[in-house]
C-alpha positions as CSV (number, residue, x, y, z in Angstrom):
1,M,60.9,-28.5,-18.1
2,S,59.4,-27.8,-14.6
3,E,61.3,-28.3,-11.4
4,E,58.5,-30.6,-10.2
5,N,60.5,-33.6,-11.7
6,Y,63.3,-33.0,-9.3
7,Y,61.7,-33.3,-5.9
8,I,59.5,-35.8,-4.0
9,K,57.0,-33.4,-2.4
10,K,56.5,-29.7,-1.8
11,K,55.2,-27.9,1.4
12,E,54.3,-24.2,1.7
13,T,54.0,-22.4,5.1
14,I,53.5,-18.8,6.2
15,I,55.6,-17.9,9.2
16,P,53.6,-15.8,11.6
17,F,55.1,-12.4,12.2
18,S,53.6,-9.7,14.4
19,H,54.4,-6.6,12.4
20,G,51.3,-5.8,10.3
21,K,51.5,-6.8,6.6
22,Y,55.0,-8.2,6.7
23,K,55.0,-11.8,5.8
24,I,57.6,-14.6,5.6
25,K,56.6,-17.4,3.2
26,K,58.6,-20.7,3.3
27,T,58.4,-23.3,0.6
28,T,60.2,-26.6,1.1
29,Y,61.1,-29.0,-1.7
30,Y,61.9,-32.4,-0.2
31,L,64.6,-34.4,-2.1
32,Q,64.4,-37.4,0.2
33,D,61.5,-39.3,1.9
34,N,62.5,-38.1,5.4
35,V,61.4,-34.6,6.3
36,Y,64.8,-34.0,7.9
37,G,66.6,-35.4,4.8
38,L,68.1,-33.3,2.0
39,R,65.8,-30.5,0.9
40,V,65.6,-27.1,-0.8
41,E,64.1,-24.3,1.3
42,V,62.9,-21.1,-0.3
43,T,62.1,-18.3,2.1
44,R,60.4,-15.1,0.8
45,F,60.5,-11.9,2.8
46,S,57.7,-9.6,1.7
47,L,59.1,-6.4,3.3
48,T,62.4,-6.4,1.3
49,G,61.4,-8.6,-1.6
50,T,64.3,-10.8,-0.9
51,V,64.2,-14.5,-1.6
52,E,66.7,-16.9,0.0
53,V,67.2,-20.4,-1.4
54,R,69.1,-23.0,0.7
55,L,70.1,-26.6,0.3
56,V,69.9,-28.1,3.7
57,Y,70.0,-31.4,5.6
58,G,69.0,-32.3,9.1
59,G,66.8,-30.8,11.8
60,G,65.0,-32.3,14.7
61,L,67.6,-34.4,16.6
62,I,70.2,-34.0,13.8
63,I,72.0,-30.7,13.6
64,E,70.9,-28.8,10.5
65,K,73.6,-28.5,7.9
66,I,73.4,-25.8,5.2
67,Y,75.3,-26.9,2.1
68,T,74.7,-23.9,-0.1
69,T,72.6,-20.8,-0.2
70,K,71.7,-18.1,-2.6
71,S,69.8,-14.8,-2.1
72,I,68.2,-12.7,-4.7
73,V,66.2,-9.4,-4.5
74,H,62.9,-9.2,-6.5
75,P,63.5,-12.4,-8.6
76,T,61.3,-13.2,-11.5
77,K,59.5,-16.6,-11.5
78,E,61.9,-17.9,-14.1
79,Q,65.0,-16.8,-12.1
80,L,63.6,-18.5,-9.0
81,E,62.7,-21.7,-10.9
82,K,66.2,-21.9,-12.4
83,I,67.8,-21.6,-9.0
84,I,65.5,-24.3,-7.5
85,K,66.1,-26.6,-10.4
86,E,69.9,-26.0,-10.2
87,F,69.9,-26.9,-6.4
88,C,67.8,-30.0,-7.0
89,V,69.8,-31.3,-9.9
90,N,73.2,-30.7,-8.1
91,S,72.0,-32.1,-4.8
92,H,73.3,-35.6,-5.8
93,Q,76.8,-34.6,-4.6
94,Y,75.4,-33.7,-1.2
95,K,73.4,-36.9,-0.8
96,K,76.6,-38.8,-0.4
97,L,77.6,-36.4,2.5
98,S,74.3,-36.8,4.2
99,G,74.7,-40.6,4.3
100,K,71.8,-41.4,2.0
């Protein structure tokens, strides 16, 4: 089963960085309709091969709250999908804290 069943929409962005071939890629999986609502953010750092997955809420005028985070070096696609799915499935306990 794909993690696509667990989020509302997905957005991918490349964060500009001035040092040559080094890239930071950020993928956001929105779990609520509001872009500042509960979401899973996956940040990939090309130089180190590290991937950071965070479950966050807020932004904009609301202070961003990080509920949980996990970092992994050189993950396989399966490992990353498993972490994203785990964060999405377990996010229900944080929806109550976010007031939604």
